C-alpha positions, 0 to 999 in steps of 0.5 A: 499499499505504501509503495503504491501510494508512493508511486502514485505520489511520484506519478502525481508529482511527475504529472504536476511537473509536466503540467507546469512545464506545459504551462510554462511552454504555453505561456511562452508560446502565448506571449509570443503569438498574443499580438497576432490573435488580438487583431484578428479578434477585434476584426471578427468582433467588429465584423460580428457587430456589423452583421448584428447591426445589418440584421437587427436594423431591417428587423427593427424597421420591419417591426416599426412598420408592422407596428405602424400598420397595426396602429393604422388598422386599429384606428381604421377599425375604431373609425369603422365602428364609429361610422357603423354606429352613426349609420345605425343611428341615422337608419333608426332616425330615418325609420322613425321619420319615415314612419311619422311621414307615412302616418302623416301621409295617411292622415292627409290622404284620408282628409283629402278623400273626405274633402273630395267626397264632400266636393263630389256631393256638393257638385252633385247638388249643383249639377242637379240645380243646373239641370233644373235651371236648364229644364226651366230655360228650355221651357221658357219663351225666346224673349231672352234670346231675342234680347241678347241678339238685339244687344249683339246687333247694337254692339256690332253696329258700334264696331262698324261705326268706330272701327270701320266708319261704315255708317250705312251698315251701322244704321242697318244693324241698329234697325235690325236690333229695334226689330228684335225688340219689337218682336218681344212686345215688351213695354219695359223695353220701349225706352231702349227702343227710343234710344236706338231711334235716337242713335239712328237719327244721329247717324243720319245727320253724319255727313254721308260723303265717302272719303274713299270715293274722293280718294279714288277720284284723285287717283283717277286724276293722277295719270292725267297729269302727264298728258296736260299741255304745259305753257312753255312760252310766256309773252308779255302783255302788249302795250298800246298807247295810241288813241284812236278816238275821233274828235268832233272838231273840223280842223282836226280832219287830218288827225281823224283821217290818220286815225281812221287810216291806221285802224284800217291798216291794223286790221290787215297788219299789226305791228306791236313794239315790245320793250320787255325781253321774251322769257325762254322756253321751259327746260325738260327738267323744269317741266318734269319738276312742275309735273312732279309737284302737281302729282305730289299735291294730288297725292297729299290731298288723297292721303288727307282725304283718307285720314279725314284731315279736311284742312290739309286736303283743301290746302293741297288741292289749292296748291294743285290748282295754283300750279295748273293756272301758273304753268299749264295752257288754260285755253286747252279744254283738257286743262280747263276740265282738270281745273274744274274737277279740282275745284269741285273736289275742293268744294266737297266737304267730308267733315263729320263728327261721330257720337261718342258712343251708342246710347242703346248699347249700355241700356241693353247691357243693363237690361240683360244683367238685371234679367240674369240677376233675377234668374240667379236669385230665383235659382238660389231661392229654389235651392 
């Protein structure tokens, strides 16, 4: 046992010495290679750090993006929930409004139907009343129709008188209206018939001269202007200062003989000395101008006759007469007849004054209104 322990002890010492030698060798070796291993270690350490940063940076960025996306989605979810809640409230409010509107519409429709039914009943009653009135009118005498026809004839007479100035037609229409009233044989209408007679008398007092006839006469004279002969040469009046009277004195026989001789000679040959210069012939332009002036005066007189302007009518004809006397040959028959026609037209008086209105028209209107009012009062009493 002791030997074994001794050998073990020795073996351990030996091993210890070997270890120490190895440590010394390793220490020496380590001291020798330490600078080389430290540089490589730093290089690998920095490289590992950069790799870690390269891996951690994108990971951190991805984590941040994911976090932001989750926040955005969370906000969208919250907003969507809020929108859904608002839509739900709006739908509930809309349903409530629609329900109230439907209820109100039903009430309004019901009320409208009630009003329509009442209106139908009222129209039915009115229809029955109108049917009764039509039946009453159909069985009535034609006096109302004759009265309405007389009023229409008087109205047409007024239109013919004031719009067309047709006196004859107006008188005829008034007489026809009086005949309708006479057929009625109603004494209450005698004042209206008296008014119609007064209107007829007023129309008969109006000047019956037709301005249209005067205008047509002037239109017929216009083409004759071109054929009237103009006096193109005007000679001065001859002046005779000689005294051919014979005296009773015998001593003046020579003078008397000379006077008798001169008077005998003048019957054969007449020589008249003229001191004034002769006026030249009218030029063609002047002849044309005189002709156009005469035509203008006649046209103006025609327009004045149609417009019933009597003063302008007379002044235009007077101007035409003066032009004919001054520039045309008065000894010609055509010129003489033309002047006579102008003077006859100038003496024609077409002035007339119409009554302001037909007095029978208002009286007939009042009579018809009174009858209609009486009929409606009778109808109301029947209802």
